[in-house]
C-alpha positions as CSV (number, residue, x, y, z in Angstrom):
1,M,-0.4,16.6,-23.8
2,T,3.4,16.8,-24.0
3,H,4.1,13.3,-25.4
4,A,2.5,10.1,-26.3
5,L,2.4,7.3,-23.6
6,T,3.5,3.9,-25.0
7,T,4.7,0.8,-23.4
8,G,8.0,-1.0,-24.1
9,G,10.5,1.4,-22.7
10,D,10.7,4.1,-25.4
11,R,11.8,6.7,-22.8
12,G,14.7,4.5,-21.5
13,Y,12.7,2.7,-18.8
14,L,9.7,0.6,-18.3
15,R,6.9,1.9,-16.1
16,I,6.1,-0.4,-13.2
17,A,3.2,0.8,-11.2
18,T,3.4,-0.6,-7.6
19,E,0.1,0.2,-5.9
20,E,-2.7,-1.0,-8.2
21,A,-5.9,-2.3,-6.8
22,F,-8.4,-5.0,-7.7
23,A,-11.5,-6.4,-6.0
24,T,-13.7,-9.5,-6.1
25,R,-17.4,-9.3,-6.3
26,E,-17.6,-11.4,-3.1
27,Q,-15.5,-8.8,-1.3
28,I,-17.6,-5.8,-2.5
29,D,-20.8,-7.7,-1.5
30,A,-19.5,-8.3,2.0
31,Y,-18.8,-4.6,2.4
32,L,-22.3,-3.7,1.2
33,R,-23.8,-6.2,3.6
34,M,-21.8,-4.7,6.5
35,V,-22.8,-1.1,5.6
36,R,-26.5,-2.1,5.3
37,D,-26.7,-4.2,8.5
38,G,-24.8,-1.6,10.6
39,S,-21.8,-3.8,11.4
40,A,-19.4,-1.5,9.5
41,D,-17.6,1.2,11.4
42,Q,-18.0,4.9,10.7
43,G,-15.1,5.1,8.2
44,M,-16.1,2.0,6.3
45,T,-19.7,3.2,6.1
46,S,-18.5,6.6,4.7
47,L,-16.1,5.0,2.1
48,W,-17.9,1.9,1.0
49,G,-21.4,3.3,1.5
50,F,-20.4,5.5,-1.4
51,Y,-18.4,3.3,-3.7
52,A,-20.6,0.2,-3.3
53,Q,-23.9,2.0,-3.7
54,S,-23.5,5.4,-5.4
55,P,-24.8,5.6,-9.0
56,S,-22.3,8.4,-9.7
57,E,-19.9,8.1,-12.6
58,R,-16.8,8.0,-10.3
59,A,-18.2,5.2,-8.1
60,T,-19.5,3.0,-10.9
61,E,-16.3,3.4,-13.0
62,I,-14.1,2.5,-10.1
63,I,-16.1,-0.6,-9.2
64,E,-16.0,-1.7,-12.8
65,R,-12.3,-1.2,-13.0
66,L,-11.6,-2.9,-9.7
67,L,-13.4,-6.0,-10.8
68,D,-11.5,-6.3,-14.1
69,L,-8.3,-8.2,-14.3
70,G,-8.4,-8.7,-18.0
71,D,-9.0,-6.7,-21.2
72,R,-10.2,-3.5,-19.8
73,R,-7.3,-3.2,-17.3
74,L,-4.8,-4.1,-19.9
75,A,-6.3,-1.5,-22.3
76,D,-6.1,1.2,-19.5
77,M,-2.4,0.2,-18.9
78,D,-1.7,0.4,-22.6
79,A,-3.4,3.8,-22.9
80,T,-1.2,5.3,-20.2
81,G,2.1,3.5,-21.0
82,I,2.1,1.2,-17.9
83,D,4.2,-1.9,-18.6
84,V,3.6,-3.8,-15.4
85,A,1.1,-3.5,-12.6
86,I,1.8,-4.7,-9.1
87,L,-1.7,-5.8,-8.0
88,S,-3.2,-6.2,-4.6
89,L,-6.7,-6.7,-3.1
90,T,-8.3,-3.3,-2.6
91,S,-8.5,-1.8,0.9
92,P,-9.7,-2.7,3.5
93,G,-9.3,-6.3,2.2
94,V,-11.0,-8.7,4.6
95,Q,-9.6,-7.0,7.7
96,P,-13.0,-5.5,8.9
97,L,-14.7,-8.9,8.8
98,T,-15.4,-10.2,12.3
99,D,-16.2,-13.8,11.1
100,V,-12.6,-15.1,10.9
101,A,-13.6,-18.2,8.9
102,E,-15.4,-16.0,6.3
103,A,-12.4,-13.6,6.2
104,T,-9.8,-16.3,5.7
105,A,-11.8,-18.2,3.1
106,M,-12.6,-15.0,1.1
107,V,-9.0,-13.7,1.0
108,A,-7.6,-17.2,0.1
109,R,-10.0,-17.3,-2.9
110,A,-8.9,-13.8,-3.9
111,N,-5.2,-14.7,-3.7
112,T,-5.7,-17.8,-5.8
113,Y,-7.6,-15.8,-8.4
114,L,-4.9,-13.1,-8.4
115,A,-2.2,-15.7,-9.0
116,E,-4.2,-17.2,-11.8
117,R,-4.6,-13.8,-13.5
118,C,-0.9,-13.1,-13.1
119,A,-0.1,-16.4,-14.7
120,A,-2.4,-15.6,-17.6
121,H,-0.5,-12.3,-18.1
122,P,3.0,-12.9,-16.8
123,T,4.6,-9.9,-18.5
124,R,2.0,-7.4,-17.3
125,F,0.6,-8.5,-13.9
126,V,2.5,-9.2,-10.6
127,G,0.6,-9.9,-7.4
128,M,0.9,-9.4,-3.7
129,T,-0.6,-11.8,-1.1
130,S,-3.4,-10.4,1.1
131,I,-3.9,-11.8,4.6
132,A,-6.3,-11.8,7.4
133,P,-4.4,-10.6,10.5
134,Q,-7.4,-11.5,12.6
135,D,-5.8,-14.9,12.5
136,P,-2.0,-14.5,12.6
137,A,-1.3,-18.2,12.4
138,W,-3.4,-18.6,9.3
139,S,-1.8,-15.5,7.8
140,V,1.6,-17.0,8.2
141,A,0.6,-20.1,6.2
142,E,-1.0,-17.9,3.6
143,I,2.1,-15.8,3.2
144,H,4.0,-19.0,2.5
145,R,1.3,-20.3,0.1
146,G,1.2,-16.9,-1.7
147,A,5.0,-17.1,-2.2
148,A,4.6,-20.6,-3.6
149,L,1.9,-19.3,-6.0
150,G,4.4,-16.7,-7.3
151,L,3.0,-13.7,-5.5
152,R,5.8,-11.2,-4.7
153,G,4.9,-9.3,-1.6
154,V,2.4,-9.0,1.2
155,M,-0.3,-6.4,1.5
156,V,-1.8,-5.2,4.8
157,N,-4.5,-2.6,4.8
158,S,-3.3,-0.8,8.0
159,H,-5.2,-1.5,11.2
160,T,-7.3,-4.7,11.7
161,Q,-10.4,-3.6,13.7
162,G,-8.3,-1.1,15.6
163,H,-5.3,-3.3,16.2
164,Y,-1.8,-2.5,14.8
165,L,1.0,-4.7,13.7
166,D,3.4,-3.6,16.5
167,E,1.2,-5.6,18.9
168,P,2.9,-8.8,19.9
169,Q,0.3,-11.2,18.5
170,F,1.3,-10.2,15.0
171,D,5.0,-10.9,15.3
172,P,4.6,-14.3,13.5
173,I,3.6,-12.4,10.4
174,F,7.0,-10.6,10.4
175,R,8.8,-13.9,11.0
176,A,7.0,-15.2,7.8
177,L,8.1,-12.1,5.9
178,A,11.7,-12.7,7.0
179,D,11.5,-16.4,6.1
180,T,10.1,-15.7,2.6
181,G,12.2,-12.5,2.0
182,Q,9.1,-10.7,0.9
183,P,8.3,-7.0,1.4
184,L,5.3,-5.8,3.4
185,Y,3.2,-3.0,1.8
186,I,1.0,-1.1,4.3
187,H,-1.9,0.5,2.5
188,P,-4.3,2.9,4.1
189,Q,-7.8,2.1,5.1
190,T,-10.4,4.2,6.9
191,L,-9.7,5.3,10.4
192,P,-11.1,3.2,13.4
193,D,-13.9,4.8,15.3
194,A,-11.6,5.6,18.2
195,M,-9.5,7.9,15.9
196,I,-11.9,9.3,13.3
197,G,-13.1,12.2,15.5
198,G,-14.7,15.0,13.4
199,L,-13.1,14.0,10.1
200,I,-16.2,12.6,8.5
201,E,-18.3,15.7,8.9
202,A,-15.4,17.8,7.6
203,G,-15.1,15.5,4.5
204,L,-11.5,14.6,5.6
205,D,-11.7,11.0,6.6
206,G,-10.6,9.4,3.4
207,A,-7.7,9.8,0.9
208,I,-7.8,13.6,1.3
209,F,-6.2,13.4,4.8
210,G,-7.4,10.6,7.1
211,F,-5.8,7.7,5.2
212,G,-2.3,9.3,5.4
213,V,-2.6,10.2,9.1
214,E,-3.6,6.7,10.1
215,T,-1.2,4.8,7.9
216,G,1.7,7.1,8.8
217,M,1.0,6.4,12.5
218,H,1.0,2.7,11.8
219,L,4.5,2.9,10.3
220,L,5.7,5.0,13.2
221,R,4.4,2.6,15.7
222,L,6.4,-0.1,14.0
223,I,9.6,2.0,13.8
224,T,9.4,3.2,17.4
225,T,8.8,-0.3,18.8
226,G,11.9,-1.5,17.1
227,I,10.6,-3.6,14.3
228,F,13.8,-3.1,12.3
229,D,16.0,-3.9,15.3
230,R,14.3,-7.3,15.5
231,Y,14.1,-7.8,11.7
232,P,17.0,-5.8,10.2
233,D,16.5,-7.0,6.6
234,L,12.7,-6.3,6.6
235,Q,11.4,-4.0,3.9
236,I,8.2,-2.1,4.4
237,A,6.6,0.0,1.7
238,V,4.0,2.7,2.1
239,G,2.4,4.9,-0.6
240,H,1.3,8.4,-1.1
241,G,4.7,10.0,-0.7
242,G,5.5,8.0,2.3
243,E,2.4,9.2,4.1
244,A,4.1,12.5,4.8
245,I,6.9,11.0,6.9
246,P,9.8,12.1,4.7
247,Y,8.6,15.7,5.1
248,W,8.4,15.4,8.9
249,L,11.4,13.2,9.3
250,Y,13.8,15.6,11.1
251,R,11.2,16.6,13.7
252,M,10.1,13.0,14.3
253,D,13.7,11.8,14.8
254,Y,14.5,14.7,17.1
255,M,11.4,14.3,19.2
256,H,11.7,10.5,19.4
257,K,15.2,10.8,20.8
258,A,14.1,13.5,23.2
259,G,11.2,11.3,24.3
260,V,13.6,8.4,24.9
261,R,15.9,10.6,27.0
262,S,13.1,11.9,29.1
263,G,11.6,8.6,29.9
264,R,8.2,10.2,29.3
265,Y,6.6,7.2,27.5
266,A,7.1,3.6,28.6
267,K,6.9,2.3,25.0
268,L,9.7,4.6,23.6
269,K,13.0,2.8,23.8
270,P,16.4,3.5,22.3
271,L,16.7,2.1,18.8
272,K,19.8,0.6,17.2
273,K,19.0,2.6,14.0
274,D,17.4,6.1,14.1
275,F,14.5,7.3,12.0
276,F,16.9,8.4,9.2
277,G,18.5,5.0,9.1
278,C,15.1,3.2,9.0
279,L,13.9,5.3,6.1
280,R,17.1,4.9,4.1
281,E,17.5,1.2,4.7
282,N,14.2,-0.4,5.5
283,V,11.3,1.8,4.3
284,L,10.2,2.3,0.7
285,A,7.8,5.0,-0.4
286,T,5.8,5.1,-3.6
287,T,4.4,8.0,-5.5
288,S,0.8,6.6,-5.6
289,G,-1.7,9.5,-5.7
290,L,1.1,12.1,-5.5
291,P,2.5,12.9,-8.9
292,F,3.8,16.2,-7.6
293,P,7.5,16.9,-8.5
294,P,8.4,18.8,-5.3
295,A,7.1,15.9,-3.2
296,I,8.8,13.2,-5.3
297,K,12.2,15.1,-5.3
298,L,11.9,15.5,-1.5
299,M,11.3,11.7,-1.1
300,I,14.4,10.9,-3.2
301,E,16.5,13.5,-1.4
302,V,15.5,12.3,2.1
303,M,15.3,8.6,1.5
304,G,17.7,8.0,-1.3
305,E,17.1,7.2,-4.9
306,D,16.9,3.4,-4.2
307,R,14.0,3.8,-1.9
308,V,11.3,5.5,-4.0
309,M,9.0,3.7,-6.5
310,Y,6.4,4.8,-9.1
311,A,2.8,4.0,-8.6
312,M,-0.4,5.1,-10.3
313,D,-3.0,4.2,-7.6
314,Y,-5.3,2.7,-10.2
315,P,-8.3,2.9,-10.4
316,Y,-8.7,5.6,-7.8
317,E,-6.4,7.9,-9.7
318,Y,-6.2,7.2,-13.4
319,V,-4.9,10.3,-15.1
320,A,-2.6,10.2,-18.1
321,D,-0.9,13.5,-17.3
322,E,0.1,12.1,-13.9
323,V,2.2,9.6,-15.8
324,R,3.7,12.3,-17.9
325,A,4.5,14.3,-14.8
326,H,6.8,11.5,-13.8
327,D,8.3,11.2,-17.2
328,L,9.2,14.9,-17.1
329,L,10.7,15.0,-13.7
330,D,13.9,17.1,-13.6
331,I,16.1,14.4,-12.1
332,P,19.0,12.4,-13.6
333,D,18.0,9.7,-16.1
334,T,19.6,7.0,-14.0
335,T,17.5,8.1,-11.0
336,K,14.4,8.2,-13.1
337,K,15.0,4.6,-14.3
338,K,15.3,3.5,-10.7
339,L,12.1,5.3,-9.8
340,M,10.0,4.0,-12.7
341,Q,11.5,0.5,-13.1
342,T,14.5,-1.0,-11.4
343,N,13.7,-0.2,-7.7
344,A,10.5,-2.2,-8.2
345,E,12.3,-5.0,-9.9
346,R,14.7,-5.2,-7.0
347,V,12.1,-5.0,-4.2
348,F,9.6,-7.5,-5.8
349,K,12.3,-9.7,-7.3
350,L,11.0,-9.4,-10.8
């Protein structure tokens, strides 16, 4: 331990953690039902067949922490010096549910509950609205309702039963984001069956690799189909170091332009703004699950110091020394304050 972790800004900044999960009992029970009745896909069975059923210490502690939006969570924040948590319904939200009425009712209750807990702890909790993209029109109304409740962004857990937000039926969701001025956060979920291949048997389907591959692809689908040409002020955040896109950025930009010139792919069209412009003006990346100084410095160098935000990834990663790793980053103090505090304040309008 190099230094004590306390709240209140004793290091010159507050710590705002921007990808912090919660769950409802109703949600977990729905996942367990799907795993047991065989309606869950392979990835969800792998992930929630473990977390919702395993007696292991990791699984039981994570479920207990997910379900707590009160004293235990606040104590965990205090113990690691987290001043504010930006909360969202844990992945995959209600997006795997095939009964649309069940999905919309469940997520509406979760959003109302989250807003109530944020109101109970207004200096510690900030919430994001979760939606059911299965019903885009309902999701538009829920984005507006969430904004009226005081929620400060919109969470989507990547694909919805194999469908991605670049598909035209989801465009009203982006219009609602534009109308409310709220950011979209794309969080990973398990890969759809069409994509999961041999990852489960290799133990690579979840956060170790599969999550980042699938979510990075989702963001690339949006970029390459011109989402930021249509909505030039839209802000989209992704976690886990930008799901590796900052590292690959030069090659992705080069090959996209080569693909456009060649006419090889019908969906690849010229963009008003290239990949570098998108990442520096419209995409935000968080450090959730990646408290690794070389990766954080790379994100800041590639995307700019205004585009990177701190996140803990609670409760899936809850490690005090990961907070200290951020505190000890060898970057200018002004940049560190942006990373830990003021970028989140700007993005979520705190």
